[in-house]
C-alpha positions in Angstrom: 0.0 0.0 0.0 1.5 3.3 -0.9 1.7 6.2 1.5 -1.1 8.0 -0.4 -3.6 5.2 -0.4 -6.3 4.8 2.2 -6.7 1.9 4.5 -9.3 -0.6 3.2 -12.3 -1.8 5.1 -15.2 -4.1 3.9 -18.6 -4.7 5.1 -21.9 -6.7 4.4 -25.4 -5.3 4.3 -27.6 -8.4 4.9 -31.1 -8.0 3.4 -34.2 -10.1 3.9 -37.0 -9.1 1.7 -37.2 -5.2 2.0 -35.3 -5.0 5.3 -31.6 -4.6 6.2 -29.8 -6.0 9.2 -28.0 -3.3 11.3 -26.0 -3.4 14.5 -25.4 -0.7 17.0 -21.7 -0.2 17.5 -20.1 0.0 20.9 -19.0 3.4 22.0 -15.8 2.5 23.8 -13.3 -0.4 23.6 -10.5 -0.7 26.1 -11.2 2.7 27.4 -10.9 4.4 24.0 -13.6 5.9 21.9 -14.7 3.7 18.9 -15.0 5.6 15.4 -18.8 6.0 14.9 -19.4 4.5 18.4 -23.1 4.4 19.2 -24.0 4.5 15.5 -26.1 1.8 13.8 -24.4 0.3 10.7 -23.7 -2.7 8.6 -21.2 -5.3 9.8 -17.6 -5.0 8.7 -14.1 -4.0 9.4 -10.5 -3.6 8.2 -9.1 -5.7 5.4 -6.2 -7.9 6.5 -3.1 -8.6 4.5 -3.6 -11.2 1.8 -7.5 -10.9 1.9 -9.7 -9.8 -0.9 -12.3 -7.1 -0.1 -15.0 -9.8 -0.3 -13.1 -12.2 1.9 -12.7 -9.5 4.5 -16.3 -8.6 4.4 -17.3 -12.3 5.0 -14.8 -12.7 7.8 -15.9 -9.6 9.5 -19.5 -10.6 9.2 -18.8 -14.0 10.7 -16.7 -12.5 13.6 -19.4 -9.9 14.5 -22.6 -12.0 13.9 -21.6 -15.7 13.5 -23.3 -15.4 9.9 -21.1 -17.5 7.5 -21.1 -16.5 3.8 -19.0 -17.4 0.8 -17.5 -14.2 -0.9 -19.0 -15.3 -4.3 -22.6 -14.5 -2.9 -21.8 -10.8 -2.3 -22.8 -8.1 -4.6 -21.1 -4.7 -4.5 -23.1 -1.7 -3.3 -20.6 1.2 -3.1 -17.4 2.5 -1.6 -17.7 5.2 1.1 -14.8 7.3 2.4 -15.0 7.9 6.2 -12.4 8.7 8.8 -9.6 8.3 6.1 -10.8 4.7 5.2 -12.1 3.4 2.0 -15.1 1.5 3.2 -16.4 -1.2 0.6 -20.0 -2.2 1.2 -21.5 -5.4 -0.2 -24.9 -6.8 -0.2 -26.2 -10.3 0.6 -29.8 -11.3 0.1 -30.8 -13.9 2.6 -33.4 -16.6 1.8 -34.8 -16.5 5.3 -34.7 -14.3 8.3 -31.2 -14.4 9.9 -30.8 -13.9 13.7 -27.2 -13.0 14.5 -25.2 -13.8 17.6 -23.3 -10.5 18.2 -19.7 -10.3 19.4 -18.5 -7.5 21.8 -18.4 -4.9 19.0 -22.1 -4.4 18.9 -24.6 -4.0 21.7 -27.8 -4.7 19.8 -29.2 -5.5 16.3 -32.4 -5.0 14.3 -34.0 -5.5 11.0 -35.0 -2.1 9.4 -36.8 -1.2 6.2 -34.2 0.6 4.1 -36.9 3.2 3.2 -37.3 4.1 6.9 -33.6 4.8 7.4 -34.0 8.4 6.1 -36.1 9.2 9.2 -34.2 6.8 11.5 -34.4 8.2 15.1 -31.0 6.8 16.1 -27.4 7.7 15.1 -26.7 6.4 11.6 -24.3 7.7 9.0 -26.2 9.6 6.3 -23.9 8.4 3.4 -24.7 4.7 4.4 -28.4 5.5 4.4 -28.1 7.1 0.9 -26.1 4.0 -0.3 -28.5 1.5 1.0 -31.6 3.4 -0.3 -30.0 3.8 -3.7 -29.1 0.1 -3.9 -32.6 -1.0 -2.8 -34.3 1.3 -5.3 -32.0 0.0 -8.1 -32.8 -3.7 -7.3 -36.6 -3.1 -7.1 
Protein backbone atom coordinates (compact mmCIF):
# COMPACT_ATOMS: atom_id res chain seq x y z
CA UNK A 1 0.00 0.00 0.00
CA UNK A 2 1.48 3.36 -0.95
CA UNK A 3 1.69 6.21 1.53
CA UNK A 4 -1.07 8.04 -0.34
CA UNK A 5 -3.59 5.18 -0.43
CA UNK A 6 -6.29 4.85 2.18
CA UNK A 7 -6.68 1.87 4.51
CA UNK A 8 -9.33 -0.56 3.25
CA UNK A 9 -12.38 -1.84 5.07
CA UNK A 10 -15.22 -4.09 3.90
CA UNK A 11 -18.70 -4.78 5.14
CA UNK A 12 -21.87 -6.69 4.35
CA UNK A 13 -25.39 -5.33 4.31
CA UNK A 14 -27.59 -8.37 4.90
CA UNK A 15 -31.03 -7.99 3.32
CA UNK A 16 -34.15 -10.05 3.85
CA UNK A 17 -37.08 -9.07 1.67
CA UNK A 18 -37.26 -5.27 2.05
CA UNK A 19 -35.31 -5.02 5.32
CA UNK A 20 -31.63 -4.65 6.17
CA UNK A 21 -29.82 -5.98 9.24
CA UNK A 22 -28.01 -3.30 11.27
CA UNK A 23 -26.00 -3.44 14.47
CA UNK A 24 -25.41 -0.72 17.05
CA UNK A 25 -21.67 -0.18 17.50
CA UNK A 26 -20.12 -0.05 20.95
CA UNK A 27 -19.01 3.42 22.03
CA UNK A 28 -15.73 2.50 23.75
CA UNK A 29 -13.27 -0.37 23.58
CA UNK A 30 -10.47 -0.77 26.11
CA UNK A 31 -11.18 2.74 27.39
CA UNK A 32 -10.86 4.41 23.98
CA UNK A 33 -13.66 5.86 21.83
CA UNK A 34 -14.67 3.74 18.83
CA UNK A 35 -15.06 5.51 15.46
CA UNK A 36 -18.80 6.01 14.90
CA UNK A 37 -19.42 4.52 18.33
CA UNK A 38 -23.11 4.36 19.19
CA UNK A 39 -24.05 4.46 15.50
CA UNK A 40 -26.15 1.84 13.76
CA UNK A 41 -24.34 0.29 10.81
CA UNK A 42 -23.80 -2.75 8.62
CA UNK A 43 -21.22 -5.28 9.82
CA UNK A 44 -17.60 -4.98 8.71
CA UNK A 45 -14.05 -3.96 9.46
CA UNK A 46 -10.51 -3.63 8.19
CA UNK A 47 -9.11 -5.76 5.39
CA UNK A 48 -6.20 -7.93 6.55
CA UNK A 49 -3.07 -8.58 4.52
CA UNK A 50 -3.65 -11.17 1.81
CA UNK A 51 -7.45 -10.90 1.91
CA UNK A 52 -9.69 -9.78 -0.91
CA UNK A 53 -12.31 -7.16 -0.14
CA UNK A 54 -15.07 -9.80 -0.28
CA UNK A 55 -13.12 -12.22 1.91
CA UNK A 56 -12.65 -9.49 4.50
CA UNK A 57 -16.35 -8.62 4.40
CA UNK A 58 -17.31 -12.28 4.98
CA UNK A 59 -14.74 -12.71 7.78
CA UNK A 60 -15.90 -9.57 9.55
CA UNK A 61 -19.56 -10.58 9.24
CA UNK A 62 -18.80 -13.98 10.73
CA UNK A 63 -16.69 -12.52 13.56
CA UNK A 64 -19.34 -9.95 14.48
CA UNK A 65 -22.53 -11.98 13.94
CA UNK A 66 -21.63 -15.69 13.42
CA UNK A 67 -23.26 -15.44 9.96
CA UNK A 68 -21.14 -17.47 7.54
CA UNK A 69 -21.10 -16.53 3.84
CA UNK A 70 -18.98 -17.33 0.81
CA UNK A 71 -17.46 -14.29 -0.95
CA UNK A 72 -19.07 -15.32 -4.24
CA UNK A 73 -22.58 -14.51 -2.91
CA UNK A 74 -21.77 -10.83 -2.32
CA UNK A 75 -22.83 -8.02 -4.67
CA UNK A 76 -21.05 -4.66 -4.53
CA UNK A 77 -23.08 -1.67 -3.35
CA UNK A 78 -20.60 1.20 -3.10
CA UNK A 79 -17.42 2.54 -1.55
CA UNK A 80 -17.69 5.21 1.14
CA UNK A 81 -14.81 7.33 2.38
CA UNK A 82 -15.00 7.90 6.11
CA UNK A 83 -12.38 8.71 8.76
CA UNK A 84 -9.62 8.25 6.15
CA UNK A 85 -10.76 4.72 5.24
CA UNK A 86 -12.10 3.36 1.93
CA UNK A 87 -15.15 1.47 3.15
CA UNK A 88 -16.40 -1.14 0.65
CA UNK A 89 -20.01 -2.20 1.14
CA UNK A 90 -21.43 -5.42 -0.25
CA UNK A 91 -24.96 -6.83 -0.26
CA UNK A 92 -26.19 -10.29 0.59
CA UNK A 93 -29.81 -11.31 0.10
CA UNK A 94 -30.82 -13.91 2.67
CA UNK A 95 -33.41 -16.57 1.77
CA UNK A 96 -34.79 -16.53 5.33
CA UNK A 97 -34.68 -14.26 8.34
CA UNK A 98 -31.23 -14.42 9.92
CA UNK A 99 -30.79 -13.89 13.66
CA UNK A 100 -27.19 -12.91 14.44
CA UNK A 101 -25.23 -13.72 17.56
CA UNK A 102 -23.31 -10.51 18.25
CA UNK A 103 -19.74 -10.28 19.47
CA UNK A 104 -18.50 -7.49 21.74
CA UNK A 105 -18.36 -4.92 18.92
CA UNK A 106 -22.14 -4.36 18.92
CA UNK A 107 -24.67 -3.93 21.70
CA UNK A 108 -27.83 -4.78 19.76
CA UNK A 109 -29.18 -5.50 16.29
CA UNK A 110 -32.36 -4.95 14.35
CA UNK A 111 -34.01 -5.45 11.01
CA UNK A 112 -35.08 -2.16 9.44
CA UNK A 113 -36.80 -1.22 6.21
CA UNK A 114 -34.24 0.63 4.10
CA UNK A 115 -36.84 3.24 3.16
CA UNK A 116 -37.35 4.07 6.86
CA UNK A 117 -33.66 4.83 7.43
CA UNK A 118 -34.02 8.38 6.09
CA UNK A 119 -36.07 9.19 9.21
CA UNK A 120 -34.17 6.81 11.50
CA UNK A 121 -34.43 8.14 15.08
CA UNK A 122 -30.98 6.85 16.10
CA UNK A 123 -27.40 7.66 15.12
CA UNK A 124 -26.64 6.45 11.61
CA UNK A 125 -24.21 7.67 8.93
CA UNK A 126 -26.15 9.58 6.27
CA UNK A 127 -23.89 8.37 3.46
CA UNK A 128 -24.65 4.76 4.47
CA UNK A 129 -28.38 5.51 4.41
CA UNK A 130 -28.05 7.04 0.94
CA UNK A 131 -26.05 4.04 -0.33
CA UNK A 132 -28.52 1.49 1.05
CA UNK A 133 -31.55 3.36 -0.29
CA UNK A 134 -29.95 3.79 -3.70
CA UNK A 135 -29.10 0.08 -3.84
CA UNK A 136 -32.60 -0.98 -2.77
CA UNK A 137 -34.29 1.32 -5.29
CA UNK A 138 -32.00 0.02 -8.07
CA UNK A 139 -32.85 -3.62 -7.26
CA UNK A 140 -36.64 -3.15 -7.06
